[in-house]
N, CA, C, O and the ligand as a Tripos MOL2 file, in Angstrom:
@<TRIPOS>MOLECULE
protein
  289   287    73     0     0
PROTEIN
NO_CHARGES

@<TRIPOS>ATOM
      1 N           0.8480   -1.1910    0.0000 N.3       1 MET1
      2 CA          0.0000    0.0000    0.0000 C.3       1 MET1
      3 C           0.8820    1.2390    0.0000 C.2       1 MET1
      4 O           1.9560    1.2690    0.6000 O.2       1 MET1
      5 N           0.4000    2.2350   -0.6790 N.am      2 SER2
      6 CA          1.1730    3.4610   -0.7850 C.3       2 SER2
      7 C           0.4250    4.5940   -0.1090 C.2       2 SER2
      8 O          -0.7790    4.7690   -0.2940 O.2       2 SER2
      9 N           1.1530    5.3450    0.6650 N.am      3 ILE3
     10 CA          0.5130    6.4470    1.3950 C.3       3 ILE3
     11 C           0.0520    7.5250    0.4310 C.2       3 ILE3
     12 O          -0.8700    8.2820    0.7360 O.2       3 ILE3
     13 N           0.6900    7.5980   -0.7360 N.am      4 ASN4
     14 CA          0.3260    8.6340   -1.7020 C.3       4 ASN4
     15 C          -1.0760    8.4380   -2.2580 C.2       4 ASN4
     16 O          -1.7160    9.3980   -2.6860 O.2       4 ASN4
     17 N          -1.5640    7.1760   -2.2550 N.am      5 LYS5
     18 CA         -2.8780    6.8990   -2.8180 C.3       5 LYS5
     19 C          -3.9740    6.9310   -1.7720 C.2       5 LYS5
     20 O          -5.1460    6.7150   -2.0810 O.2       5 LYS5
     21 N          -3.5910    7.2020   -0.5340 N.am      6 THR6
     22 CA         -4.5640    7.2930    0.5420 C.3       6 THR6
     23 C          -5.4590    8.5130    0.3380 C.2       6 THR6
     24 O          -4.9750    9.6120    0.0700 O.2       6 THR6
     25 N          -6.7740    8.3060    0.4680 N.am      7 ILE7
     26 CA         -7.6990    9.4310    0.3730 C.3       7 ILE7
     27 C          -7.7490   10.1350    1.7230 C.2       7 ILE7
     28 O          -8.0540    9.5250    2.7480 O.2       7 ILE7
     29 N          -7.4480   11.4170    1.7020 N.am      8 VAL8
     30 CA         -7.4730   12.1790    2.9390 C.3       8 VAL8
     31 C          -8.3830   13.3870    2.7590 C.2       8 VAL8
     32 O          -8.6070   13.8500    1.6400 O.2       8 VAL8
     33 N          -8.8960   13.8810    3.8560 N.am      9 ARG9
     34 CA         -9.6710   15.1110    3.8100 C.3       9 ARG9
     35 C          -8.7220   16.2840    3.9500 C.2       9 ARG9
     36 O          -7.8010   16.2780    4.7670 O.2       9 ARG9
     37 N          -8.9720   17.2790    3.1370 N.am     10 GLY10
     38 CA         -8.1260   18.4550    3.2090 C.3      10 GLY10
     39 C          -8.9480   19.7170    3.3080 C.2      10 GLY10
     40 O         -10.1230   19.7420    2.9430 O.2      10 GLY10
     41 N          -8.3270   20.7520    3.7970 N.am     11 GLN11
     42 CA         -9.0010   22.0370    3.8910 C.3      11 GLN11
     43 C          -8.0500   23.1240    3.4350 C.2      11 GLN11
     44 O          -6.8600   23.1080    3.7530 O.2      11 GLN11
     45 N          -8.5980   24.0740    2.6800 N.am     12 CYS12
     46 CA         -7.7910   25.2080    2.2300 C.3      12 CYS12
     47 C          -7.5040   26.1100    3.4190 C.2      12 CYS12
     48 O          -8.4040   26.4570    4.1840 O.2      12 CYS12
     49 N          -6.2330   26.4870    3.5660 N.am     13 SER13
     50 CA         -5.8720   27.3280    4.7010 C.3      13 SER13
     51 C          -6.2820   28.7810    4.4670 C.2      13 SER13
     52 O          -6.2800   29.5850    5.3990 O.2      13 SER13
     53 N          -6.6320   29.1210    3.2200 N.am     14 SER14
     54 CA         -7.0070   30.5080    2.9210 C.3      14 SER14
     55 C          -8.5090   30.7220    2.9720 C.2      14 SER14
     56 O          -8.9870   31.6150    3.6710 O.2      14 SER14
     57 N          -9.2740   29.8870    2.2160 N.am     15 CYS15
     58 CA        -10.7130   30.1370    2.1210 C.3      15 CYS15
     59 C         -11.5310   29.0870    2.8600 C.2      15 CYS15
     60 O         -12.7500   29.2300    2.9630 O.2      15 CYS15
     61 N         -10.9030   28.0430    3.3730 N.am     16 GLY16
     62 CA        -11.6310   27.0550    4.1540 C.3      16 GLY16
     63 C         -12.3520   26.0200    3.3150 C.2      16 GLY16
     64 O         -13.0950   25.2070    3.8640 O.2      16 GLY16
     65 N         -12.1600   26.0190    1.9920 N.am     17 TRP17
     66 CA        -12.7910   25.0420    1.1170 C.3      17 TRP17
     67 C         -12.2770   23.6520    1.4540 C.2      17 TRP17
     68 O         -11.0770   23.4440    1.6300 O.2      17 TRP17
     69 N         -13.2100   22.6930    1.5430 N.am     18 ARG18
     70 CA        -12.8240   21.3510    1.9590 C.3      18 ARG18
     71 C         -12.9840   20.3800    0.8060 C.2      18 ARG18
     72 O         -13.8680   20.5430   -0.0340 O.2      18 ARG18
     73 N         -12.1320   19.3750    0.7670 N.am     19 SER19
     74 CA        -12.2550   18.3470   -0.2690 C.3      19 SER19
     75 C         -11.5670   17.0840    0.1970 C.2      19 SER19
     76 O         -10.7630   17.0860    1.1290 O.2      19 SER19
     77 N         -11.9170   15.9880   -0.4940 N.am     20 GLN20
     78 CA        -11.2120   14.7310   -0.2820 C.3      20 GLN20
     79 C         -10.3700   14.4880   -1.5170 C.2      20 GLN20
     80 O         -10.8500   14.6450   -2.6390 O.2      20 GLN20
     81 N          -9.1500   14.1150   -1.3250 N.am     21 ARG21
     82 CA         -8.2870   13.8340   -2.4650 C.3      21 ARG21
     83 C          -7.1890   12.8810   -2.0380 C.2      21 ARG21
     84 O          -6.9680   12.6490   -0.8500 O.2      21 ARG21
     85 N          -6.4970   12.3270   -3.0420 N.am     22 GLN22
     86 CA         -5.3720   11.4550   -2.7240 C.3      22 GLN22
     87 C          -4.2790   12.2900   -2.0640 C.2      22 GLN22
     88 O          -4.1110   13.4750   -2.3500 O.2      22 GLN22
     89 N          -3.5470   11.6320   -1.1730 N.am     23 TYR23
     90 CA         -2.5510   12.3550   -0.3880 C.3      23 TYR23
     91 C          -1.5290   13.0520   -1.2650 C.2      23 TYR23
     92 O          -1.0860   14.1590   -0.9590 O.2      23 TYR23
     93 N          -1.1460   12.3860   -2.3840 N.am     24 LYS24
     94 CA         -0.1210   12.9880   -3.2430 C.3      24 LYS24
     95 C          -0.6150   14.2780   -3.8850 C.2      24 LYS24
     96 O           0.1860   15.1110   -4.3100 O.2      24 LYS24
     97 N          -1.9520   14.4460   -3.9560 N.am     25 ASN25
     98 CA         -2.5070   15.6580   -4.5600 C.3      25 ASN25
     99 C          -2.6970   16.7830   -3.5500 C.2      25 ASN25
    100 O          -3.1170   17.8840   -3.9090 O.2      25 ASN25
    101 N          -2.3870   16.5030   -2.2900 N.am     26 MET26
    102 CA         -2.5830   17.5260   -1.2730 C.3      26 MET26
    103 C          -1.6340   18.6980   -1.4710 C.2      26 MET26
    104 O          -1.8910   19.7920   -0.9680 O.2      26 MET26
    105 N          -0.5510   18.4860   -2.1900 N.am     27 SER27
    106 CA          0.4040   19.5690   -2.3850 C.3      27 SER27
    107 C          -0.0730   20.5430   -3.4570 C.2      27 SER27
    108 O           0.4710   21.6370   -3.6060 O.2      27 SER27
    109 N          -1.1120   20.1240   -4.2110 N.am     28 LYS28
    110 CA         -1.6530   21.0290   -5.2260 C.3      28 LYS28
    111 C          -2.4720   22.1250   -4.5530 C.2      28 LYS28
    112 O          -3.0850   21.8900   -3.5120 O.2      28 LYS28
    113 N          -2.4860   23.3150   -5.1360 N.am     29 PRO29
    114 CA         -3.2080   24.4280   -4.4880 C.3      29 PRO29
    115 C          -4.7120   24.2810   -4.5670 C.2      29 PRO29
    116 O          -5.2390   23.4880   -5.3470 O.2      29 PRO29
    117 N          -5.3930   25.0590   -3.7430 N.am     30 CYS30
    118 CA         -6.8580   25.0780   -3.7080 C.3      30 CYS30
    119 C          -7.4030   25.4760   -5.0770 C.2      30 CYS30
    120 O          -6.9440   26.4650   -5.6490 O.2      30 CYS30
    121 N          -8.3830   24.7210   -5.6240 N.am     31 PRO31
    122 CA         -8.9340   25.0460   -6.9460 C.3      31 PRO31
    123 C          -9.7570   26.3260   -6.9410 C.2      31 PRO31
    124 O         -10.0110   26.8970   -8.0020 O.2      31 PRO31
    125 N         -10.1730   26.7800   -5.7840 N.am     32 LYS32
    126 CA        -11.0190   27.9800   -5.7150 C.3      32 LYS32
    127 C         -10.1870   29.2490   -5.6230 C.2      32 LYS32
    128 O         -10.4330   30.2140   -6.3460 O.2      32 LYS32
    129 N          -9.2030   29.2460   -4.7320 N.am     33 CYS33
    130 CA         -8.4770   30.4990   -4.5080 C.3      33 CYS33
    131 C          -6.9730   30.3400   -4.6870 C.2      33 CYS33
    132 O          -6.2370   31.3230   -4.6070 O.2      33 CYS33
    133 N          -6.5050   29.1160   -4.9290 N.am     34 GLY34
    134 CA         -5.0660   28.9170   -5.1200 C.3      34 GLY34
    135 C          -4.2870   28.8580   -3.8230 C.2      34 GLY34
    136 O          -3.0560   28.8590   -3.8250 O.2      34 GLY34
    137 N          -5.0150   28.8070   -2.7030 N.am     35 GLY35
    138 CA         -4.3490   28.7580   -1.4060 C.3      35 GLY35
    139 C          -3.7540   27.3920   -1.1170 C.2      35 GLY35
    140 O          -3.9130   26.4540   -1.8980 O.2      35 GLY35
    141 N          -3.0750   27.2910    0.0000 N.am     36 THR36
    142 CA         -2.4270   26.0430    0.3890 C.3      36 THR36
    143 C          -3.4380   25.0940    1.0160 C.2      36 THR36
    144 O          -4.1890   25.4810    1.9120 O.2      36 THR36
    145 N          -3.4570   23.8340    0.5380 N.am     37 MET37
    146 CA         -4.3270   22.8240    1.1240 C.3      37 MET37
    147 C          -3.5910   22.1380    2.2670 C.2      37 MET37
    148 O          -2.4180   21.7860    2.1410 O.2      37 MET37
    149 N          -4.2850   21.9530    3.3780 N.am     38 VAL38
    150 CA         -3.6890   21.2580    4.5080 C.3      38 VAL38
    151 C          -4.5260   20.0250    4.8280 C.2      38 VAL38
    152 O          -5.7440   20.0240    4.6520 O.2      38 VAL38
    153 N          -3.8560   18.9810    5.2970 N.am     39 VAL39
    154 CA         -4.5470   17.7390    5.6400 C.3      39 VAL39
    155 C          -5.3250   17.9400    6.9310 C.2      39 VAL39
    156 O          -4.8230   18.5150    7.8960 O.2      39 VAL39
    157 N          -6.5610   17.4540    6.9280 N.am     40 ASP40
    158 CA         -7.3990   17.5080    8.1130 C.3      40 ASP40
    159 C          -6.6910   16.8640    9.2980 C.2      40 ASP40
    160 O          -6.0010   15.8570    9.1420 O.2      40 ASP40
    161 N          -6.8630   17.4470   10.4840 N.am     41 GLU41
    162 CA         -6.1230   16.9620   11.6450 C.3      41 GLU41
    163 C          -6.4250   15.5150   11.9900 C.2      41 GLU41
    164 O          -5.5170   14.7600   12.3390 O.2      41 GLU41
    165 N          -7.6950   15.1140   11.8980 N.am     42 SER42
    166 CA         -8.0520   13.7350   12.2500 C.3      42 SER42
    167 C          -7.3980   12.7600   11.2770 C.2      42 SER42
    168 O          -7.0460   11.6430   11.6570 O.2      42 SER42
    169 N          -7.2330   13.1840   10.0100 N.am     43 ASP43
    170 CA         -6.5870   12.3160    9.0430 C.3      43 ASP43
    171 C          -5.0830   12.2670    9.2530 C.2      43 ASP43
    172 O          -4.4410   11.2680    8.9290 O.2      43 ASP43
    173 N          -4.5200   13.3330    9.7900 N.am     44 GLN44
    174 CA         -3.0880   13.3080   10.0980 C.3      44 GLN44
    175 C          -2.8060   12.2090   11.1190 C.2      44 GLN44
    176 O          -1.7790   11.5340   11.0480 O.2      44 GLN44
    177 N          -3.7280   12.0350   12.0710 N.am     45 GLU45
    178 CA         -3.5550   10.9880   13.0830 C.3      45 GLU45
    179 C          -3.5670    9.6130   12.4390 C.2      45 GLU45
    180 O          -2.7190    8.7760   12.7480 O.2      45 GLU45
    181 N          -4.5390    9.3650   11.5300 N.am     46 SER46
    182 CA         -4.6230    8.0490   10.9020 C.3      46 SER46
    183 C          -3.4400    7.8230    9.9710 C.2      46 SER46
    184 O          -3.0020    6.6860    9.7990 O.2      46 SER46
    185 N          -2.9090    8.8990    9.3590 N.am     47 MET47
    186 CA         -1.7310    8.7580    8.5060 C.3      47 MET47
    187 C          -0.5210    8.3530    9.3450 C.2      47 MET47
    188 O           0.2870    7.5230    8.9280 O.2      47 MET47
    189 N          -0.4070    8.9520   10.5360 N.am     48 LYS48
    190 CA          0.6960    8.5850   11.4320 C.3      48 LYS48
    191 C           0.5820    7.1150   11.7950 C.2      48 LYS48
    192 O           1.5760    6.3890   11.7940 O.2      48 LYS48
    193 N          -0.6380    6.6770   12.1060 N.am     49 ALA49
    194 CA         -0.8560    5.2800   12.4680 C.3      49 ALA49
    195 C          -0.4580    4.3680   11.3110 C.2      49 ALA49
    196 O           0.1640    3.3280   11.5260 O.2      49 ALA49
    197 N          -0.8130    4.7540   10.0890 N.am     50 MET50
    198 CA         -0.4580    3.9360    8.9280 C.3      50 MET50
    199 C           1.0500    3.8790    8.7310 C.2      50 MET50
    200 O           1.5930    2.8330    8.3760 O.2      50 MET50
    201 N           1.7310    5.0060    8.9600 N.am     51 ALA51
    202 CA          3.1800    5.0440    8.8140 C.3      51 ALA51
    203 C           3.8260    4.1150    9.8370 C.2      51 ALA51
    204 O           4.7910    3.4160    9.5280 O.2      51 ALA51
    205 N           3.2840    4.1120   11.0680 N.am     52 ILE52
    206 CA          3.8260    3.2460   12.1180 C.3      52 ILE52
    207 C           3.6150    1.7800   11.7410 C.2      52 ILE52
    208 O           4.5140    0.9550   11.9050 O.2      52 ILE52
    209 N           2.4040    1.4580   11.2280 N.am     53 ILE53
    210 CA          2.1170    0.0750   10.8210 C.3      53 ILE53
    211 C           3.0840   -0.3630    9.7300 C.2      53 ILE53
    212 O           3.5740   -1.4920    9.7580 O.2      53 ILE53
    213 N           3.3650    0.5130    8.7670 N.am     54 ALA54
    214 CA          4.2750    0.1840    7.6720 C.3      54 ALA54
    215 C           5.6730   -0.0950    8.2040 C.2      54 ALA54
    216 O           6.3440   -1.0190    7.7430 O.2      54 ALA54
    217 N           6.1190    0.7110    9.1860 N.am     55 ILE55
    218 CA          7.4570    0.5180    9.7640 C.3      55 ILE55
    219 C           7.5080   -0.8050   10.5180 C.2      55 ILE55
    220 O           8.4680   -1.5650   10.3860 O.2      55 ILE55
    221 N           6.4750   -1.0790   11.3100 N.am     56 VAL56
    222 CA          6.4220   -2.3320   12.0710 C.3      56 VAL56
    223 C           6.4560   -3.5220   11.1190 C.2      56 VAL56
    224 O           7.1690   -4.4960   11.3610 O.2      56 VAL56
    225 N           5.6750   -3.4420   10.0210 N.am     57 ALA57
    226 CA          5.6450   -4.5390    9.0510 C.3      57 ALA57
    227 C           7.0250   -4.7630    8.4460 C.2      57 ALA57
    228 O           7.4360   -5.9050    8.2420 O.2      57 ALA57
    229 N           7.7460   -3.6720    8.1580 N.am     58 MET58
    230 CA          9.0820   -3.8010    7.5870 C.3      58 MET58
    231 C          10.0380   -4.4570    8.5670 C.2      58 MET58
    232 O          10.8480   -5.3000    8.1800 O.2      58 MET58
    233 N           9.9450   -4.0680    9.8600 N.am     59 VAL59
    234 CA         10.8100   -4.6480   10.8900 C.3      59 VAL59
    235 C          10.5150   -6.1400   11.0320 C.2      59 VAL59
    236 O          11.4310   -6.9580   11.1230 O.2      59 VAL59
    237 N           9.2230   -6.4860   11.0490 N.am     60 VAL60
    238 CA          8.8330   -7.8950   11.1740 C.3      60 VAL60
    239 C           9.3990   -8.6920   10.0020 C.2      60 VAL60
    240 O           9.9480   -9.7770   10.1920 O.2      60 VAL60
    241 N           9.2640   -8.1520    8.7920 N.am     61 LEU61
    242 CA          9.7980   -8.8440    7.6100 C.3      61 LEU61
    243 C          11.3070   -9.0330    7.7290 C.2      61 LEU61
    244 O          11.8280  -10.0990    7.4000 O.2      61 LEU61
    245 N          12.0090   -8.0040    8.1980 N.am     62 ALA62
    246 CA         13.4680   -8.0880    8.3350 C.3      62 ALA62
    247 C          13.8390   -9.1840    9.3290 C.2      62 ALA62
    248 O          14.7760   -9.9490    9.0990 O.2      62 ALA62
    249 N          13.0930   -9.2560   10.4450 N.am     63 VAL63
    250 CA         13.3610  -10.2720   11.4640 C.3      63 VAL63
    251 C          13.1010  -11.6610   10.8900 C.2      63 VAL63
    252 O          13.8890  -12.5840   11.1020 O.2      63 VAL63
    253 N          11.9800  -11.8070   10.1550 N.am     64 VAL64
    254 CA         11.6360  -13.1090    9.5760 C.3      64 VAL64
    255 C          12.7200  -13.5440    8.5890 C.2      64 VAL64
    256 O          13.1460  -14.6990    8.5960 O.2      64 VAL64
    257 N          13.1600  -12.6150    7.7430 N.am     65 PHE65
    258 CA         14.1640  -12.9660    6.7400 C.3      65 PHE65
    259 C          15.4860  -13.3490    7.3970 C.2      65 PHE65
    260 O          16.1450  -14.2910    6.9590 O.2      65 PHE65
    261 N          15.8760  -12.6230    8.4470 N.am     66 SER66
    262 CA         17.1320  -12.9610    9.1060 C.3      66 SER66
    263 C          17.0020  -14.2820    9.8480 C.2      66 SER66
    264 O          17.9710  -15.0360    9.9420 O.2      66 SER66
    265 N          15.7960  -14.5750   10.3860 N.am     67 ALA67
    266 CA         15.5570  -15.8380   11.0680 C.3      67 ALA67
    267 C          15.6240  -17.0070   10.0930 C.2      67 ALA67
    268 O          16.0480  -18.1060   10.4520 O.2      67 ALA67
    269 N          15.1990  -16.7580    8.8560 N.am     68 LEU68
    270 CA         15.2450  -17.8080    7.8370 C.3      68 LEU68
    271 C          16.6610  -17.9910    7.2890 C.2      68 LEU68
    272 O          16.9290  -18.9350    6.5460 O.2      68 LEU68
    273 N          17.5620  -17.0820    7.6590 N.am     69 GLY69
    274 CA         18.9420  -17.2130    7.2320 C.3      69 GLY69
    275 C          19.1710  -16.7490    5.8140 C.2      69 GLY69
    276 O          20.1110  -17.2090    5.1660 O.2      69 GLY69
    277 N          18.3350  -15.8450    5.3070 N.am     70 VAL70
    278 CA         18.5330  -15.3240    3.9680 C.3      70 VAL70
    279 C          19.8390  -14.5320    3.9150 C.2      70 VAL70
    280 O          20.1050  -13.6870    4.7700 O.2      70 VAL70
    281 N          20.6330  -14.8170    2.9130 N.am     71 GLY71
    282 CA         21.8900  -14.1040    2.7550 C.3      71 GLY71
    283 C          23.0770  -14.8660    3.2880 C.2      71 GLY71
    284 O          24.2140  -14.4170    3.1420 O.2      71 GLY71
    285 N          22.8430  -16.0030    3.9000 N.am     72 LYS72
    286 CA         23.9550  -16.8050    4.4020 C.3      72 LYS72
    287 C          24.5540  -17.6800    3.2990 C.2      72 LYS72
    288 O          25.5040  -18.4230    3.5480 O.2      72 LYS72
    289 ZN         -9.0390   28.1830   -1.0870 Zn       73 ZN73
@<TRIPOS>BOND
     1     1     2 1
     2     2     3 1
     3     3     4 2
     4     3     5 am
     5     5     6 1
     6     6     7 1
     7     7     8 2
     8     7     9 am
     9     9    10 1
    10    10    11 1
    11    11    12 2
    12    11    13 am
    13    13    14 1
    14    14    15 1
    15    15    16 2
    16    15    17 am
    17    17    18 1
    18    18    19 1
    19    19    20 2
    20    19    21 am
    21    21    22 1
    22    22    23 1
    23    23    24 2
    24    23    25 am
    25    25    26 1
    26    26    27 1
    27    27    28 2
    28    27    29 am
    29    29    30 1
    30    30    31 1
    31    31    32 2
    32    31    33 am
    33    33    34 1
    34    34    35 1
    35    35    36 2
    36    35    37 am
    37    37    38 1
    38    38    39 1
    39    39    40 2
    40    39    41 am
    41    41    42 1
    42    42    43 1
    43    43    44 2
    44    43    45 am
    45    45    46 1
    46    46    47 1
    47    47    48 2
    48    47    49 am
    49    49    50 1
    50    50    51 1
    51    51    52 2
    52    51    53 am
    53    53    54 1
    54    54    55 1
    55    55    56 2
    56    55    57 am
    57    57    58 1
    58    58    59 1
    59    59    60 2
    60    59    61 am
    61    61    62 1
    62    62    63 1
    63    63    64 2
    64    63    65 am
    65    65    66 1
    66    66    67 1
    67    67    68 2
    68    67    69 am
    69    69    70 1
    70    70    71 1
    71    71    72 2
    72    71    73 am
    73    73    74 1
    74    74    75 1
    75    75    76 2
    76    75    77 am
    77    77    78 1
    78    78    79 1
    79    79    80 2
    80    79    81 am
    81    81    82 1
    82    82    83 1
    83    83    84 2
    84    83    85 am
    85    85    86 1
    86    86    87 1
    87    87    88 2
    88    87    89 am
    89    89    90 1
    90    90    91 1
    91    91    92 2
    92    91    93 am
    93    93    94 1
    94    94    95 1
    95    95    96 2
    96    95    97 am
    97    97    98 1
    98    98    99 1
    99    99   100 2
   100    99   101 am
   101   101   102 1
   102   102   103 1
   103   103   104 2
   104   103   105 am
   105   105   106 1
   106   106   107 1
   107   107   108 2
   108   107   109 am
   109   109   110 1
   110   110   111 1
   111   111   112 2
   112   111   113 am
   113   113   114 1
   114   114   115 1
   115   115   116 2
   116   115   117 am
   117   117   118 1
   118   118   119 1
   119   119   120 2
   120   119   121 am
   121   121   122 1
   122   122   123 1
   123   123   124 2
   124   123   125 am
   125   125   126 1
   126   126   127 1
   127   127   128 2
   128   127   129 am
   129   129   130 1
   130   130   131 1
   131   131   132 2
   132   131   133 am
   133   133   134 1
   134   134   135 1
   135   135   136 2
   136   135   137 am
   137   137   138 1
   138   138   139 1
   139   139   140 2
   140   139   141 am
   141   141   142 1
   142   142   143 1
   143   143   144 2
   144   143   145 am
   145   145   146 1
   146   146   147 1
   147   147   148 2
   148   147   149 am
   149   149   150 1
   150   150   151 1
   151   151   152 2
   152   151   153 am
   153   153   154 1
   154   154   155 1
   155   155   156 2
   156   155   157 am
   157   157   158 1
   158   158   159 1
   159   159   160 2
   160   159   161 am
   161   161   162 1
   162   162   163 1
   163   163   164 2
   164   163   165 am
   165   165   166 1
   166   166   167 1
   167   167   168 2
   168   167   169 am
   169   169   170 1
   170   170   171 1
   171   171   172 2
   172   171   173 am
   173   173   174 1
   174   174   175 1
   175   175   176 2
   176   175   177 am
   177   177   178 1
   178   178   179 1
   179   179   180 2
   180   179   181 am
   181   181   182 1
   182   182   183 1
   183   183   184 2
   184   183   185 am
   185   185   186 1
   186   186   187 1
   187   187   188 2
   188   187   189 am
   189   189   190 1
   190   190   191 1
   191   191   192 2
   192   191   193 am
   193   193   194 1
   194   194   195 1
   195   195   196 2
   196   195   197 am
   197   197   198 1
   198   198   199 1
   199   199   200 2
   200   199   201 am
   201   201   202 1
   202   202   203 1
   203   203   204 2
   204   203   205 am
   205   205   206 1
   206   206   207 1
   207   207   208 2
   208   207   209 am
   209   209   210 1
   210   210   211 1
   211   211   212 2
   212   211   213 am
   213   213   214 1
   214   214   215 1
   215   215   216 2
   216   215   217 am
   217   217   218 1
   218   218   219 1
   219   219   220 2
   220   219   221 am
   221   221   222 1
   222   222   223 1
   223   223   224 2
   224   223   225 am
   225   225   226 1
   226   226   227 1
   227   227   228 2
   228   227   229 am
   229   229   230 1
   230   230   231 1
   231   231   232 2
   232   231   233 am
   233   233   234 1
   234   234   235 1
   235   235   236 2
   236   235   237 am
   237   237   238 1
   238   238   239 1
   239   239   240 2
   240   239   241 am
   241   241   242 1
   242   242   243 1
   243   243   244 2
   244   243   245 am
   245   245   246 1
   246   246   247 1
   247   247   248 2
   248   247   249 am
   249   249   250 1
   250   250   251 1
   251   251   252 2
   252   251   253 am
   253   253   254 1
   254   254   255 1
   255   255   256 2
   256   255   257 am
   257   257   258 1
   258   258   259 1
   259   259   260 2
   260   259   261 am
   261   261   262 1
   262   262   263 1
   263   263   264 2
   264   263   265 am
   265   265   266 1
   266   266   267 1
   267   267   268 2
   268   267   269 am
   269   269   270 1
   270   270   271 1
   271   271   272 2
   272   271   273 am
   273   273   274 1
   274   274   275 1
   275   275   276 2
   276   275   277 am
   277   277   278 1
   278   278   279 1
   279   279   280 2
   280   279   281 am
   281   281   282 1
   282   282   283 1
   283   283   284 2
   284   283   285 am
   285   285   286 1
   286   286   287 1
   287   287   288 2
@<TRIPOS>SUBSTRUCTURE
     1 MET1         2 RESIDUE 1 A MET
     2 SER2         6 RESIDUE 1 A SER
     3 ILE3        10 RESIDUE 1 A ILE
     4 ASN4        14 RESIDUE 1 A ASN
     5 LYS5        18 RESIDUE 1 A LYS
     6 THR6        22 RESIDUE 1 A THR
     7 ILE7        26 RESIDUE 1 A ILE
     8 VAL8        30 RESIDUE 1 A VAL
     9 ARG9        34 RESIDUE 1 A ARG
    10 GLY10       38 RESIDUE 1 A GLY
    11 GLN11       42 RESIDUE 1 A GLN
    12 CYS12       46 RESIDUE 1 A CYS
    13 SER13       50 RESIDUE 1 A SER
    14 SER14       54 RESIDUE 1 A SER
    15 CYS15       58 RESIDUE 1 A CYS
    16 GLY16       62 RESIDUE 1 A GLY
    17 TRP17       66 RESIDUE 1 A TRP
    18 ARG18       70 RESIDUE 1 A ARG
    19 SER19       74 RESIDUE 1 A SER
    20 GLN20       78 RESIDUE 1 A GLN
    21 ARG21       82 RESIDUE 1 A ARG
    22 GLN22       86 RESIDUE 1 A GLN
    23 TYR23       90 RESIDUE 1 A TYR
    24 LYS24       94 RESIDUE 1 A LYS
    25 ASN25       98 RESIDUE 1 A ASN
    26 MET26      102 RESIDUE 1 A MET
    27 SER27      106 RESIDUE 1 A SER
    28 LYS28      110 RESIDUE 1 A LYS
    29 PRO29      114 RESIDUE 1 A PRO
    30 CYS30      118 RESIDUE 1 A CYS
    31 PRO31      122 RESIDUE 1 A PRO
    32 LYS32      126 RESIDUE 1 A LYS
    33 CYS33      130 RESIDUE 1 A CYS
    34 GLY34      134 RESIDUE 1 A GLY
    35 GLY35      138 RESIDUE 1 A GLY
    36 THR36      142 RESIDUE 1 A THR
    37 MET37      146 RESIDUE 1 A MET
    38 VAL38      150 RESIDUE 1 A VAL
    39 VAL39      154 RESIDUE 1 A VAL
    40 ASP40      158 RESIDUE 1 A ASP
    41 GLU41      162 RESIDUE 1 A GLU
    42 SER42      166 RESIDUE 1 A SER
    43 ASP43      170 RESIDUE 1 A ASP
    44 GLN44      174 RESIDUE 1 A GLN
    45 GLU45      178 RESIDUE 1 A GLU
    46 SER46      182 RESIDUE 1 A SER
    47 MET47      186 RESIDUE 1 A MET
    48 LYS48      190 RESIDUE 1 A LYS
    49 ALA49      194 RESIDUE 1 A ALA
    50 MET50      198 RESIDUE 1 A MET
    51 ALA51      202 RESIDUE 1 A ALA
    52 ILE52      206 RESIDUE 1 A ILE
    53 ILE53      210 RESIDUE 1 A ILE
    54 ALA54      214 RESIDUE 1 A ALA
    55 ILE55      218 RESIDUE 1 A ILE
    56 VAL56      222 RESIDUE 1 A VAL
    57 ALA57      226 RESIDUE 1 A ALA
    58 MET58      230 RESIDUE 1 A MET
    59 VAL59      234 RESIDUE 1 A VAL
    60 VAL60      238 RESIDUE 1 A VAL
    61 LEU61      242 RESIDUE 1 A LEU
    62 ALA62      246 RESIDUE 1 A ALA
    63 VAL63      250 RESIDUE 1 A VAL
    64 VAL64      254 RESIDUE 1 A VAL
    65 PHE65      258 RESIDUE 1 A PHE
    66 SER66      262 RESIDUE 1 A SER
    67 ALA67      266 RESIDUE 1 A ALA
    68 LEU68      270 RESIDUE 1 A LEU
    69 GLY69      274 RESIDUE 1 A GLY
    70 VAL70      278 RESIDUE 1 A VAL
    71 GLY71      282 RESIDUE 1 A GLY
    72 LYS72      286 RESIDUE 1 A LYS
    73 ZN73       289 GROUP 0 **** ****
């Protein structure tokens, strides 16, 4: 899974316009006023949780691979 394809809620910091879009598109400006779009706070929390899950999964995979003796 890629965090860039995650649908997040965003809000324009200038005019308050809200939208849902893929995370990678959050860097694009507001379509109404050209202002900066910011990720909704509640979604920032879930994004952090997803990032932590991804890191944990990578660590688990590394441990499993080393336990299997890959690379010996
Ligand atoms: Zn705006």
